[in-house]
C-alpha positions in Angstrom: 0.1 0.0 0.0 1.4 3.4 -1.0 1.9 6.2 1.5 0.0 9.5 0.7 2.6 12.2 -0.4 3.2 14.9 2.2 1.9 18.3 1.2 4.0 21.4 2.6 2.7 24.9 2.1 5.2 26.9 -0.1 5.3 29.7 2.3 7.1 27.6 4.9 10.1 27.4 2.4 9.8 31.1 1.4 10.1 32.7 4.8 13.9 31.8 5.4 14.7 32.8 2.0 12.9 36.1 2.1 14.5 36.9 5.6 17.9 36.2 4.1 17.3 38.5 1.3 15.9 41.2 3.5 19.1 41.1 5.6 21.2 41.3 2.5 19.4 44.3 1.1 19.5 46.2 4.4 23.4 45.4 4.8 23.9 46.5 1.1 21.9 49.7 1.7 23.9 50.6 4.9 27.3 49.8 3.0 26.3 52.0 0.0 25.3 54.8 2.4 28.7 54.6 4.1 30.5 54.5 0.8 28.7 57.5 -0.4 29.3 59.5 2.7 33.0 58.5 2.5 33.4 59.9 -1.0 31.1 62.8 -0.7 30.2 64.4 2.6 33.3 62.8 4.4 35.7 63.1 1.5 37.4 66.1 2.9 38.1 64.4 6.2 39.4 61.2 4.4 41.8 63.4 2.5 43.0 65.2 5.8 43.5 61.7 7.3 45.6 60.5 4.5 47.7 63.7 4.6 48.3 63.3 8.3 49.5 59.7 7.9 51.8 60.6 5.0 53.3 63.5 7.0 53.6 61.6 10.4 51.0 63.7 12.1 47.9 62.8 14.2 44.6 64.2 13.2 42.0 64.9 16.0 38.4 65.6 15.4 36.5 68.4 17.2 35.4 66.1 20.0 38.9 65.0 20.7 40.8 68.1 19.9 42.3 71.0 22.0 43.3 74.4 20.9 47.1 74.8 21.5 49.0 77.5 23.2 49.2 80.3 22.7 45.8 80.2 21.0 43.7 78.7 23.7 43.4 82.0 25.7 42.9 84.4 22.9 39.3 84.9 23.4 36.4 84.6 26.0 34.9 82.1 25.6 37.8 80.2 24.3 38.2 79.3 20.6 36.4 76.1 19.6 38.7 73.4 17.5 37.2 72.0 14.4 40.3 69.9 13.7 43.7 69.7 15.0 47.0 68.1 13.6 49.8 67.5 16.1 53.4 66.4 14.7 55.4 63.6 16.2 59.0 63.8 17.3 60.6 62.6 14.1 58.4 63.9 11.2 57.0 67.3 12.5 58.4 68.1 15.9 56.9 71.0 17.6 54.2 71.6 15.0 50.5 72.0 15.4 47.9 73.0 12.9 44.5 73.9 13.9 41.2 75.0 12.4 39.3 76.8 15.1 36.3 79.1 15.5 36.2 82.2 17.6 32.9 83.9 18.9 31.2 86.0 16.3 31.0 88.7 19.0 34.7 89.2 18.4 34.1 90.6 15.0 33.6 94.3 14.4 32.7 93.8 10.6 30.7 90.9 9.0 33.5 90.4 6.4 35.8 89.4 9.3 36.6 85.8 9.8 35.0 83.8 12.5 37.0 80.6 11.4 40.8 80.5 11.5 43.5 78.3 10.1 46.7 78.5 11.9 49.9 76.7 12.0 51.9 76.8 15.4 55.7 76.0 15.3 57.8 76.0 18.4 61.0 77.9 17.8 64.2 78.3 19.8 63.7 82.0 20.7 61.6 84.2 23.0 60.2 87.0 20.8 58.1 89.8 22.1 54.9 89.7 20.2 55.8 90.8 16.6 53.9 90.2 13.4 53.2 90.8 9.8 49.5 91.6 9.1 48.2 91.3 5.5 46.8 94.7 4.2 44.4 92.9 1.9 42.6 90.7 4.5 39.7 92.1 6.3 40.8 90.6 9.5 44.0 88.7 10.8 45.0 86.6 13.7 47.0 89.5 14.9 43.8 91.4 15.6 43.1 89.0 18.4 46.2 89.8 20.3 45.8 92.8 22.6 48.4 95.5 23.4 50.3 95.4 20.2 51.0 98.6 18.1 51.4 99.1 14.4 54.5 100.4 12.8 53.3 101.3 9.2 56.5 103.0 8.2 58.7 100.0 8.7 57.4 98.0 5.8 56.4 98.7 2.2 52.8 100.0 2.2 51.4 97.6 -0.5 51.5 94.1 1.4 51.9 94.1 5.3 51.8 96.3 8.3 54.2 95.4 11.1 52.8 95.1 14.5 54.4 94.4 17.8 54.9 95.1 21.3 58.5 96.3 21.0 59.8 98.5 18.4 63.3 97.0 18.1 61.9 93.6 17.5 59.6 95.1 14.8 62.5 96.6 13.2 64.4 93.4 13.1 61.5 91.7 11.3 61.3 94.6 8.9 64.9 94.2 8.0 64.7 90.3 7.5 63.9 88.1 4.6 60.4 87.4 6.2 58.7 90.0 4.1 59.9 88.6 0.9 59.2 85.1 1.6 55.6 85.7 3.0 52.6 85.6 0.5 50.6 88.7 0.8 47.5 86.8 2.0 49.1 85.1 4.9 49.9 86.6 8.5 52.8 85.7 10.6 53.2 86.2 14.3 56.3 85.7 16.5 55.1 85.2 20.1 57.4 84.0 22.7 58.7 80.6 21.8 56.2 80.2 18.9 55.9 81.0 15.2 52.4 81.4 14.2 51.2 81.3 10.3 47.7 82.5 9.8 46.3 81.0 6.6 42.7 81.7 7.2 42.3 83.2 3.8 43.0 79.8 2.3 41.3 76.4 2.3 41.9 73.9 5.0 42.9 70.9 2.7 45.8 68.6 2.0 47.3 70.8 -0.8 47.3 73.9 1.1 48.6 72.1 4.1 51.7 70.8 2.2 52.3 74.4 0.9 52.0 76.0 4.4 54.3 73.3 6.1 57.0 73.7 3.4 56.6 77.7 3.8 57.1 77.5 7.6 60.4 75.4 7.3 61.7 78.4 5.0 60.4 81.0 7.4 62.1 79.5 10.4 65.4 79.2 8.5 65.3 83.0 7.8 64.2 84.3 11.3 66.4 87.1 12.5 69.2 85.8 14.6 70.2 89.1 16.3 68.1 89.6 19.3 69.9 92.8 20.3 68.4 96.2 20.0 
């Protein structure tokens, strides 16, 4: 006597397959979104991360970054970091590059910057606050430093104004090669044991960071050696 054939409803076989397909579709959609973000909205950050690896620097995002000295106490409330690079002891000793924001209340004109791009390099000197402010820029990092005077007659009137807290130090800067090396849209400040390069008028990307890092090496080599008055 033959046994009757078992009849199984087709849906009993369809549910596991449908569930597996659903999981695959969700995973694919998540991966696609991550890849799109990586190459669109996060492309700039990926570019900066690669540059940091190539140059031996560490990149910190806003939540992990701190604004370095002497920038940390420039404003009240303090500047807010957006991204910070710190150099290691071999590849970029004593170098920090920061993108930061200052309170808009610090501005006296709508065209002035609220976001700053600054390279900080430790130097073997102790300068009174002395700097070159670009004439063409509506604002400069030097504007945030109090108690420094301008010396407009010490430099050619078309590119920079020399600022400082000491006229003798300002004169040494005016006689140095720094004015010839510095592009007219960048600001330079010597402040104690630091050289600060303000490139807020330029983008914060890997191409510009490479240019700025190379320029700072040249500027450090041509700093005035004579500290006498």
